[in-house]
ROKEKE-547692 format. One line per 3 residues: number of its first residue (from 0); their letters; for each residue y, z, x of C-alpha. Coordinates in steps of 0.001 Angstrom, whole numbers, plus 500000, padded with zeros to 6 digits. Layout:
N
NUM	a	Y:Z:X | ...
//
This chain:
473
0	mnk	458688:453076:523801 | 460174:450754:521115 | 463518:449586:520865
3	lat	464235:452071:517865 | 462715:455139:519826 | 464814:454284:522787
6	lll	468010:454256:520714 | 467115:457374:519038 | 466445:459376:522377
9	kaf	469571:457955:523857 | 471659:459267:520826 | 469906:462545:520919
12	lcl	470779:463101:524616 | 474431:462202:523982 | 474948:464318:520978
15	tpi	472964:467462:522217 | 475924:468448:524802 | 478434:467953:521943
18	afv	476497:470162:519616 | 476235:472916:522264 | 480200:472632:523056
21	tnp	480836:472756:519452 | 478731:475794:518648 | 478871:477916:521614
24	afs	477827:481103:519688 | 476808:483370:522878 | 479736:482010:525022
27	qdt	482337:482718:522623 | 481124:486045:522073 | 481240:486840:525829
30	dlg	484715:485323:526055 | 486052:487467:523417 | 484603:490498:524896
33	lsk	482141:491020:521989 | 478506:491768:522144 | 476166:489055:521810
36	gsv	475874:487684:518092 | 479028:489718:517124 | 480515:486580:515213
39	eha	477286:485899:513391 | 477344:489406:512435 | 480911:489120:511376
42	tal	480094:486143:509193 | 477261:487660:507517 | 479342:490452:506807
45	rda	481994:488544:505211 | 479115:486469:503266 | 477523:489533:501885
48	amk	481013:490935:500538 | 481675:487769:498883 | 478255:487906:496853
51	gsm	479413:491382:495683 | 480415:494781:496900 | 480760:498150:495701
54	ayn	484555:498450:495499 | 484950:497952:491952 | 482356:500914:491097
57	ive	484353:503235:493833 | 488014:502565:492105 | 486340:502836:488783
60	slt	484873:506342:489730 | 488218:507504:491422 | 490337:506633:488294
63	tev	487802:507946:485853 | 486824:511050:487322 | 489910:511948:489074
66	gpr	492691:510045:487190 | 496394:510128:488413 | 496774:511977:491326
69	lag	500287:512991:491786 | 501208:514294:495567 | 500895:518028:496311
72	tda	499572:518917:492717 | 495929:519983:491818 | 495157:516621:490802
75	ear	495474:515224:494378 | 493389:517780:495684 | 490540:516853:493371
78	grd	491377:513434:494704 | 490402:514833:498198 | 487348:516637:496974
81	wav	486152:513374:495147 | 486808:511272:498374 | 484627:513895:500748
84	akl	481459:514111:497927 | 481844:510109:497480 | 481562:509313:501022
87	qdl	478818:511874:501832 | 477201:510211:499045 | 477433:506902:500356
90	gfk	475786:508160:503611 | 478725:508635:505988 | 478395:511506:508186
93	nvr	480957:514133:509471 | 483358:513646:506819 | 486444:515722:507382
96	vep	489842:516322:505849 | 492900:516764:508149 | 495231:518909:506204
99	ftm	499320:519064:506295 | 501708:520814:504061 | 504558:519514:502037
102	qaw	507178:519938:499349 | 505777:519280:496017 | 507302:518083:492878
105	arg	506154:517884:489330 | 507324:515725:486340 | 508495:517903:483273
108	ses	509778:516725:479988 | 512030:513336:479964 | 514118:511696:477105
111	ael	517244:509966:476788 | 518976:508879:473676 | 521853:506463:473117
114	lsp	524603:508298:470919 | 527112:505628:470432 | 527947:502971:469465
117	ypq	524142:502086:468516 | 522359:505309:468377 | 518609:504912:469256
120	pls	516015:506185:471898 | 515809:504613:475595 | 512603:504691:477416
123	ltt	512993:506017:480612 | 511395:508364:483412 | 512364:510673:486114
126	lgg	512511:509417:489911 | 510127:511611:492214 | 512104:514341:493730
129	sva	514945:514255:491352 | 516333:517573:489997 | 516692:518681:486294
132	tpe	519471:518320:483910 | 520522:521609:481963 | 517910:522594:479551
135	ggl	519562:521027:476585 | 520520:517916:478626 | 523516:516629:479324
138	ead	526099:514396:477273 | 528381:511792:478938 | 529825:508306:478723
141	ivv	528052:505641:480900 | 529755:503306:483662 | 527910:500302:484232
144	fpt	527497:498592:487637 | 525850:495233:488230 | 524645:496082:491560
147	ltd	524248:499189:494244 | 527045:497196:496161 | 529529:497787:493215
150	lea	528687:501271:492871 | 529556:501672:496672 | 532753:500140:496193
153	aep	533711:502538:493329 | 536785:504797:494318 | 535716:508583:495201
156	gsl	536280:510610:492055 | 536318:507799:489714 | 532780:508558:488120
159	agk	533828:512411:487342 | 532132:513601:484410 | 530269:510160:483898
162	iaf	526686:508781:484249 | 526462:505779:486502 | 524143:502839:485374
165	vsh	523063:500393:487967 | 521298:497275:486925 | 520083:494681:489403
168	amq	516831:492788:488566 | 514097:492414:490916 | 512381:489136:491145
171	ktq	508656:488188:491255 | 507567:487031:494842 | 504290:486439:496302
174	ngs	504694:488877:499374 | 506890:491571:497267 | 509871:490558:499739
177	syg	512642:491669:497180 | 511069:495121:496993 | 512751:496385:499885
180	fhg	516112:495409:499126 | 516028:496439:495659 | 514266:499709:496489
183	rlr	517308:501067:498257 | 518850:501683:494666 | 516041:504029:493758
186	rsg	516137:505649:497163 | 519797:506324:497744 | 521617:505689:494351
189	asi	521655:509225:493203 | 523791:510413:496377 | 525855:507401:496231
192	aas	526614:507919:492610 | 527375:511582:493108 | 529806:510794:495983
195	kga	531763:509162:493391 | 531763:511968:490975 | 528881:511089:488654
198	iai	526803:513922:486854 | 523546:511767:486759 | 522543:508187:487544
201	lir	520169:505789:485418 | 518926:502715:487034 | 517279:499577:485987
204	sig	513588:500082:486913 | 512563:498722:490421 | 509882:496460:488952
207	tds	509251:492913:487434 | 507728:493221:484134 | 509302:492758:480742
210	hrm	507285:495596:479319 | 508800:499114:478024 | 507336:500910:480672
213	pht	509701:502638:483257 | 508805:502579:487005 | 508933:505962:488865
216	gsm	508892:506144:492466 | 510388:508321:495281 | 514084:508731:495774
219	ryd	516059:511117:498619 | 519144:513112:498591 | 521723:513098:501263
222	pai	521786:516799:502008 | 525714:516678:502706 | 526341:515512:498696
225	nki	525604:517246:495435 | 522299:516479:493784 | 522504:514966:490392
228	paa	519528:513997:488039 | 518078:510497:488507 | 516042:508378:486163
231	als	515061:504613:485667 | 515205:502908:482680 | 512446:500395:481501
234	npd	513674:496650:481848 | 514007:496008:478242 | 516232:499354:477643
237	adq	518174:498165:480709 | 518883:494579:479193 | 519847:496755:475870
240	ier	522503:498604:478000 | 523841:495216:479418 | 524035:493632:475954
243	iha	525791:496312:474624 | 528326:496506:477833 | 528978:492659:477359
246	rge	530284:493628:473786 | 533194:495578:475357 | 531696:498980:473896
249	tmr	531743:502338:475312 | 528414:504028:475510 | 527402:507501:475509
252	vnl	523935:509140:476044 | 522197:512132:476123 | 519877:512598:479099
255	nvq	517391:515473:479281 | 514964:515400:482286 | 513020:518603:483403
258	prp	511170:518085:486629 | 510363:520996:488722 | 509776:521798:492358
261	lge	506482:523306:493396 | 507197:524662:496739 | 505247:524241:500119
264	ves	501665:523020:499152 | 498866:521526:501119 | 498011:517739:501148
267	gnv	495672:515952:503340 | 494159:512912:504724 | 490192:512175:504354
270	ivd	488974:510940:507526 | 485259:509644:508691 | 484216:507405:511496
273	irg	481751:504968:512221 | 480823:505926:515787 | 481011:503413:518491
276	tes	478415:502837:520751 | 480228:502303:524145 | 483777:503567:523327
279	pde	483577:505836:520669 | 487028:507562:521443 | 488680:504469:520615
282	vvi	489165:503732:517002 | 489961:500774:514778 | 491695:502196:511716
285	igg	491275:500869:508108 | 492250:502791:504596 | 494182:503080:501773
288	hld	495827:506168:500181 | 494535:508630:497835 | 497465:509964:496040
291	swd	499445:508140:493143 | 502102:508616:490529 | 501523:510450:487470
294	lgt	502224:508193:484947 | 499111:505705:484981 | 495536:506238:486655
297	gai	496638:504857:490120 | 494133:501851:489926 | 496411:499277:491647
300	ddg	498389:501657:493652 | 496276:502440:495645 | 492894:502925:494002
303	agv	492206:499456:494941 | 492973:499937:498346 | 490764:503277:498616
306	aia	487813:501163:497280 | 488421:498035:499497 | 488526:500039:502929
309	taa	485473:502486:501816 | 483285:499280:500766 | 484004:497712:503905
312	akl	483042:500501:505918 | 480201:500967:503477 | 478918:497272:504325
315	ild	479414:497832:508282 | 477473:501071:507835 | 474565:499688:505941
318	sgk	474259:496780:508337 | 472446:498992:510755 | 474570:497484:513752
321	rpk	477184:499569:515449 | 480398:498329:517493 | 481558:499060:520601
324	rsi	484393:501275:519500 | 484684:503528:516414 | 485949:502160:512951
327	rli	488002:504913:511295 | 488372:505009:507759 | 491496:507005:506554
330	lwg	492157:507806:502971 | 495712:508960:503284 | 497203:511726:501394
333	aee	500972:511879:500166 | 501965:508526:500730 | 504221:508391:497641
336	agl	506118:511144:498895 | 507203:509472:501993 | 504542:508536:504013
339	lgg	503496:512172:504805 | 500100:511619:505581 | 501076:508991:508277
342	yay	503544:511215:509874 | 501034:514266:509910 | 498387:511810:511464
345	ler	500745:510798:514264 | 501741:514364:514613 | 498277:515296:514869
348	hkk	497198:512639:517351 | 499961:512119:519674 | 497843:513319:522443
351	dld	495462:510578:521869 | 497938:507451:520808 | 496314:505183:523312
354	kqi	492984:505468:521484 | 494459:504191:518402 | 493349:500355:519121
357	igs	494836:498621:516040 | 494661:499165:512185 | 495281:497563:508927
360	esd	495754:499331:505506 | 495077:497914:501919 | 498175:498938:499786
363	fga	499523:496034:497586 | 497272:496038:494768 | 494007:494105:493802
366	grv	494952:490745:494520 | 493131:488629:496651 | 494411:488217:500431
369	wql	496280:484893:501188 | 497424:485368:504440 | 496686:487434:507912
372	tsq	499687:488358:510303 | 499301:490425:513365 | 501232:491592:516478
375	vsp	498952:491813:519433 | 498840:491297:523242 | 498185:487627:524703
378	eaq	494868:489171:525806 | 493580:489756:522361 | 495350:486888:520336
381	plv	492273:484786:520916 | 490116:487400:518960 | 492613:487541:516282
384	nki	492443:483629:516019 | 488623:484105:515715 | 489308:486520:512850
387	ael	491590:484141:511081 | 489050:481373:511702 | 486372:483252:509941
390	lvp	488649:484179:506782 | 489611:480778:506284 | 486802:479726:504047
393	igi	487510:482490:501793 | 491022:481461:501260 | 493147:483212:503803
396	apg	495716:481296:505942 | 496421:482365:509346 | 500238:483608:509390
399	snd	502733:484877:512069 | 501400:486069:515342 | 504614:488255:516023
402	apg	504740:490188:512596 | 504488:493896:513409 | 503094:495940:510216
405	agp	499697:496999:509097 | 500434:498815:505865 | 502690:501660:504560
408	dlt	500770:504921:506037 | 500401:503148:509445 | 504151:502588:509908
411	plv	504506:505838:511963 | 501501:504648:514182 | 503095:501041:514432
414	kag	506488:502314:515442 | 505029:504554:518108 | 503347:501541:519694
417	mps	500168:500881:518151 | 498939:497149:517611 | 498917:495865:513965
420	lrl	497251:493317:511933 | 498001:492752:508163 | 496011:491257:505413
423	hqn	498646:490220:502714 | 497457:490178:499053 | 498807:487985:496299
426	gnd	501526:490452:494857 | 502993:488243:492009 | 502158:490601:489484
429	yfd	501831:493755:491592 | 505568:495161:490581 | 504651:494644:486937
432	lhh	502521:497546:487308 | 503467:499400:490284 | 504429:503157:489440
435	tad	503921:502644:485826 | 501879:503955:483069 | 500256:500331:483233
438	dtl	498686:500980:486285 | 495114:501387:485101 | 491809:499750:485744
441	dki	491639:496957:483321 | 494242:495165:485657 | 491505:494485:488318
444	nph	489397:491800:488924 | 486077:492813:490758 | 485681:489551:492542
447	dld	489006:489532:494059 | 488059:493191:495366 | 484993:491428:497002
450	qnv	487321:489042:498766 | 489567:491788:500068 | 486278:493727:501396
453	aaf	485196:490635:503114 | 488417:490387:505144 | 488381:493812:506133
456	avf	485031:494054:507209 | 485450:490872:509471 | 488561:492447:511083
459	awl	487084:496014:511425 | 483962:494520:512940 | 485555:492063:515461
462	aad	488402:494365:516466 | 485760:497431:516966 | 483182:495165:518867
465	tel	485464:493804:521552 | 486457:495062:524989 | 489681:493236:524910
468	rfk	493121:495247:524598 | 495346:494893:521678 | 498057:496504:523251
471	tp	500607:494814:525810 | 500603:496740:528974
//
């Protein structure tokens, strides 16, 4: 053997063990409680989704064939019918609806006009759950409060016969972190204003856009306080009110909103399982919510989430392989009315909570996923690390491993003890569109949906194919 051959042989003998250590495909599957080749299969699912998924076609179908899907209305029921038919057409078996009842509400006519000092129409929308004004509307002076804190500090009775206006502007963030703080005004502002004597409340829209499109959303009344009408002004109209107030002028408006309660009606969650091979009663949950607000077509919130989760499940279904546990796709009902589908699911599945292994929901628009966070047992953390490792090449960074939360509809289950993982989407423009007439299909980039599908497919497959326990004993 010549000198060059000897050197090559030595190099091969030295490198071979290293190559084996750095690519231990079969041993890493076993260490993570996975089937042989499971990581490779997850990688293949990821790559297939990145080349193109059917997510855009699904959200196009939903928003075109059904349109807006206000919770508890006939439109939401058509959405459920669409979902059952679509899942069956895609080849899923045993598609079912788990019904629940709810108190429904419908929007009626809505208008507002600044009567003085500068007469002009105002662009506004009624908040979900609001009571109506008298038929001809109501006329009153506006009292301006810069923040909800300022309204809370007002003396009881000081707003008698007046309309409160509260304006605190929400800021854009990648993760939507300011929504919770500003959203309290929408949810609770009416009862706080009523406690001060107000006969109605107007708020600046809880949104980050500069368009003349107001943002709706659910509000709640304190049962111990008189109910007053509540509506949101578009951000430009809120700016207009602030400018006039800065001049020291007294403003008088006419407000006329005519929503109506629909009484007790039926909603429901649409559910289908990809049955596991070894522990089929244990489920890993993915999904999005079917209902939407009625102003747009519910593309961003949450047709995109429905499409992402459905396309990820379809990718796994078509792969021909089945995980050890079941993957459960849930298209939730009545999320916008207060997570009613999530609470109904928790109530229905109390007896088998230990079988709800882990979950993640897509409900933050159609932007690309940029971070993964989780809260699981120390035993399962290496598997979450592996999921994160597989997602790094498609632009997703590992985040906190002590961050409970898996999406709104899964909140009841997470609070009841279910482990959670969340795939965080870029939400810089989410609250430009959220709950407005501008929530339409043209805002969605199909390639961004594909990246989401890839992430959900990797998560669902590996979480379902492991024997590890995600819940801390």
